[in-house]
DRENMARZA-736414 format. One record per atom (N, C-alpha, C): residue in one letter; x, y, z. Coordinates in steps of 0.001 Angstrom, whole numbers, plus 500000, padded with zeros to 6 digits. Layout:
BEGIN
aXYZ
...
# end
This chain:
BEGIN
m714625411377245602
m714696411460247042
m713967410282247697
e712833409880247124
e712077408754247669
e712906407472247611
f713719407340246585
f714601406177246443
f715541406058247639
f716156407170248045
f717090407151249169
f716378406874250493
s715179407403250652
s714450407154251895
s714038405695252009
k713789405028250865
k713472403600250909
k714683402782251331
i715857403183250909
i717080402455251260
i717540402787252671
l717583404072253010
l718101404511254300
l717072404435255417
g715800404432255065
g714749404406256072
g714394405807256534
p713493405889257477
p713037407188257967
p714168408005258592
k714155409287258321
k715167410201258862
k715172410181260396
s713986410075261004
s713898410124262467
s714614408958263149
k714846407871262425
k715548406724263027
k717024407030263278
y717532408107262685
y718934408477262858
y719134409534263946
e718045409964264574
e718150410926265667
e718506410170266937
k719632410519267527
k720176409764268657
k719327409842269928
d718509410880270064
d717694411000271271
d716323410331271146
l716081409665270018
l714841408918269818
l715141407432269693
p714221406589270147
p714414405146269962
p714395404778268482
y715144403749268160
y715153403219266801
y713836402504266520
t713359401762267529
t712093401033267428
t711592400735268839
y710433400091268933
y709828399716270221
y709513398228270212
q709617397620271394
q709297396203271521
q708360396003272704
a707305395233272471
a706416394803273553
a706682393330273804
q706850392997275059
q707011391596275453
q705759391196276222
v705101390133275734
v703859389673276338
v704035388220276759
k704008387994278068
k704107386618278563
k702846385864278217
y703011384647277773
y701825383851277444
y701615382693278404
i702593382433279273
i702423381450280347
i702931382096281627
e702043382205282601
e702412382826283866
e703562382054284524
d704456382773285166
d705626382225285853
d706597381513284912
d706559381853283645
d707491381313282666
d708239382489282052
e709465382274281637
e710264383359281070
e709988383599279589
d709268382703278933
d708976382865277513
d707914383950277301
y708017384619276168
y707061385671275839
y706957385824274327
n705837386402273899
n705684386822272503
n706250388222272400
s706852388526271278
s707466389831271067
s706798390526269887
y706482391798270061
y705884392617269019
y706770393845268823
i707031394193267560
i707937395291267226
i707194396316266375
a707407397606266673
a706845398687265863
a707790399883265903
d707766400670264841
d708625401852264761
d708113403019265588
t706835402971265992
t706260404044266799
t705554403450268014
i705536404214269094
i704836403763270290
i703332403740270028
c702837404689269233
c701394404701268960
c700984403501268103
g701831403096267172
g701539401914266368
g701551400647267206
l702495400557268136
l702600399386269012
l701398399298269950
v701066400403270585
v699941400410271525
v698625400136270800
a698440400696269620
a697216400429268851
a697096398944268525
y698199398328268164
y698212396894267852
y697819396068269090
l698389396395270232
l698072395673271467
l696608395867271849
d696117397085271693
d694721397395272027
d693762396649271098
e694044396635269802
e693187395940268832
e693074394452269148
r694121393890269678
r694132392461270006
r693726392181271444
k693294393233272120
k692792393128273494
k693822392502274437
i695073392871274248
i696151392419275139
i696207393394276307
s696036392885277494
s695971393715278690
s697322394355279009
p697323395629279389
p698571396273279805
p699258395557280972
d698467394846281774
d699039394104282906
d699968392985282459
d699819392536281216
d700609391425280705
d701792391867279842
v702027393188279761
v702984393718278785
v704126394487279447
r705311394313278873
r706460395175279163
r706856395807277824
i707077397126277821
i707440397826276592
i708845398406276736
f709633398220275674
f711014398696275664
f711249399642274496
e712000400695274763
e712544401529273700
e713840400857273269
i714022400680271985
i715256400081271481
i716067401188270813
h717183401508271430
h718128402471270869
h719258401680270231
r720082402319269481
r721186401621268813
r722134400943269791
d722281401502270981
d723263400958271921
d722670400451273236
q721347400495273372
q720734400036274621
q719237399801274473
e718693399075275432
e717252398903275562
e716848399556276870
k715715400239276851
k715240400925278049
k713766400615278233
e713412400066279378
e712007399755279623
e711226401034279897
l710078401150279258
l709186402289279473
l708255402004280640
d707906403035281356
d706889402929282390
d705553402744281685
i704921401611281884
i703670401277281197
i702581402311281490
a702693403013282614
a701709404037282968
a701680405171281955
m702760405361281191
m702785406398280158
m701876406028278987
c701512404757278892
c700722404249277767
c699297403880278155
t698950404070279433
t697641403621279915
t696920404724280688
s695604404582280742
s694773405494281527
s694785405057282989
k694133405841283814
k694026405486285237
k693219404205285437
k692397403863284436
k691593402639284500
k692326401447283881
q693635401606283639
q694469400550283037
q693996400145281646
q693564401136280858
q693192400926279459
q694283401569278606
w694545401010277427
w695521401606276516
w695041402991276093
l695963403943275986
l695637405288275519
l695446405300274006
s694637406231273525
s694470406445272082
s695726407142271542
r695848407212270234
r697001407901269620
r697121409337270115
k696014410055270132
k696024411454270589
k696470411546272051
e695960410654272878
e696339410645274297
e697815410283274473
l698319409374273635
l699738409028273695
l700615410235273362
c700208411007272363
c700958412224272016
c701059413148273223
e699960413320273913
e699952414180275097
e700825413584276208
s700733412278276396
s701499411601277435
s703010411692277193
f703424411624275926
f704849411606275596
f705412412972275187
k704573414010275215
k704992415328274735
k706252415832275454
y706337415665276737
y707498416160277486
y708611415122277554
y708242413865277448
y709234412787277453
y710129412890276214
y709509413159275072
y710245413376273819
y710181414860273477
e710625415673274386
e710529417123274252
e711096417608272918
g710296418422272238
g710692418972270950
g710374418078269764
h709963416849270022
h709664415917268940
h708169415730268709
i707346416100269695
i705892416047269551
i705399417478269722
y704692417976268735
y704289419371268716
y702871419476268153
e702303420641268263
e700946420883267765
e700865420523266285
g700046419554265950
g699832419188264558
g700754418118264014
g701623417538264829
g702480416484264300
g703587416051265246
c704491415244264696
c705620414772265486
c706757414335264568
t707927414208265143
t709112413770264406
t708940412348263881
f708114411551264559
f707909410153264189
f707020409978262952
s706477411055262409
s705504410946261324
s706082410341260040
d707399410261259938
d708000409638258740
d708111408120258865
r707689407586260011
r707817406143260256
r706528405402259948
d706684404111259727
d705555403214259492
d704901402911260834
n703587402893260895
n702861402620262143
n702448401166262312
t702901400284261433
t702503398881261561
t703332398172262624
c702835397039263037
c703474396246264083
c703659394824263572
t704775394198263933
t705025392809263556
t705293391971264780
# end
């Protein structure tokens, strides 16, 4: 079974109501269209990566990447009232109703995915 999961990838990536992956776009020159791009399979992995590198939420746009579309996320779902990145636990609470039925007490549908960011 592990062999098939390595080839096919995480089961949750095939659920149509969940994003395939997430992308953060970070402008590195003000008033320029160029940006650095960061990709992660989970929103918590992406936000943790941005927080570890002290990238300000003010400089970031985050997109859900679905198989047939990209959808920009409201950055407020990932930040506190003080404009600080939320912790993993806080992100679960923030997204609990957004991904209704996928985040529950003690876990989430995304738990089969890798939390690293590239």
